[in-house]
C-alpha positions as CSV (number, residue, x, y, z in Angstrom):
1,M,84.6,99.0,107.0
2,I,87.2,100.8,108.2
3,A,89.0,98.0,109.6
4,E,88.9,96.4,106.1
5,L,90.3,99.6,104.3
6,G,93.3,99.7,107.0
7,Q,94.3,96.1,105.9
8,I,94.0,96.6,102.3
9,A,96.1,99.7,102.9
10,L,98.4,97.3,105.0
11,A,98.7,94.8,102.3
12,L,99.5,97.6,99.4
13,A,102.0,99.0,102.0
14,L,103.8,95.6,101.9
15,V,103.7,95.5,97.9
16,L,105.4,98.3,97.8
17,A,108.1,97.5,100.4
18,L,108.7,94.3,98.3
19,T,108.6,96.3,95.3
20,Q,111.2,98.9,96.9
21,T,113.6,96.4,97.6
22,I,114.0,95.2,94.4
23,F,113.9,97.8,91.9
24,P,116.5,100.3,93.1
25,V,118.8,97.7,93.6
26,W,118.3,96.2,90.2
27,G,118.5,100.1,89.0
28,S,121.9,100.1,90.6
29,I,123.2,97.0,89.1
30,N,122.0,97.8,85.5
31,N,123.1,101.9,86.0
32,T,119.7,103.0,85.5
33,P,118.9,105.9,87.3
34,S,115.2,106.1,87.0
35,W,114.7,103.0,88.7
36,M,116.9,104.2,91.4
37,R,114.7,107.3,91.9
38,L,111.5,104.9,92.1
39,G,113.2,103.9,95.7
40,K,112.0,107.4,97.2
41,F,108.5,107.4,95.3
42,L,108.0,104.0,96.8
43,A,109.0,105.0,100.1
44,W,106.3,108.0,100.1
45,G,103.5,105.7,99.0
46,Q,104.6,103.2,101.6
47,F,104.3,105.5,104.3
48,L,101.3,106.6,103.2
49,F,99.5,103.3,103.1
50,T,101.0,102.5,106.6
51,S,99.4,105.7,107.9
52,L,96.4,104.7,106.5
53,A,96.7,101.5,108.2
54,F,97.5,102.9,111.3
55,S,94.8,105.5,111.4
56,S,92.3,102.9,110.7
57,L,93.0,101.3,113.8
58,L,93.2,104.1,115.7
59,Y,89.8,105.1,114.2
60,C,88.7,101.6,115.7
61,F,90.4,101.7,119.0
62,L,88.3,105.4,119.4
63,N,85.1,104.2,118.5
64,D,85.4,100.7,120.3
65,D,84.7,98.7,117.5
66,F,85.0,95.3,118.6
67,S,84.3,93.5,115.5
68,V,87.9,94.1,115.0
69,Q,89.9,91.2,117.5
70,Y,92.8,93.5,118.3
71,V,90.6,95.9,119.8
72,A,88.4,93.8,121.4
73,Y,91.4,92.3,123.5
74,N,93.2,95.3,124.3
75,S,90.5,97.9,124.6
76,N,88.2,98.4,127.8
């Protein structure tokens, strides 16, 4: 369950990264300051979800969760 939570968090981080590339640039083209400021909040959200995904992978390594293929191949 923790591994699936990490995978969902990583997918949400990807969505935020794609959104972060579009809205601030579009805001600078249209001279919309609110869209340009949105990039800062999207970056914090991306950091949060990436950290959550990393911590779930770390949890799987610490508890030897061999149902995760990456943990099974790279753990003792």
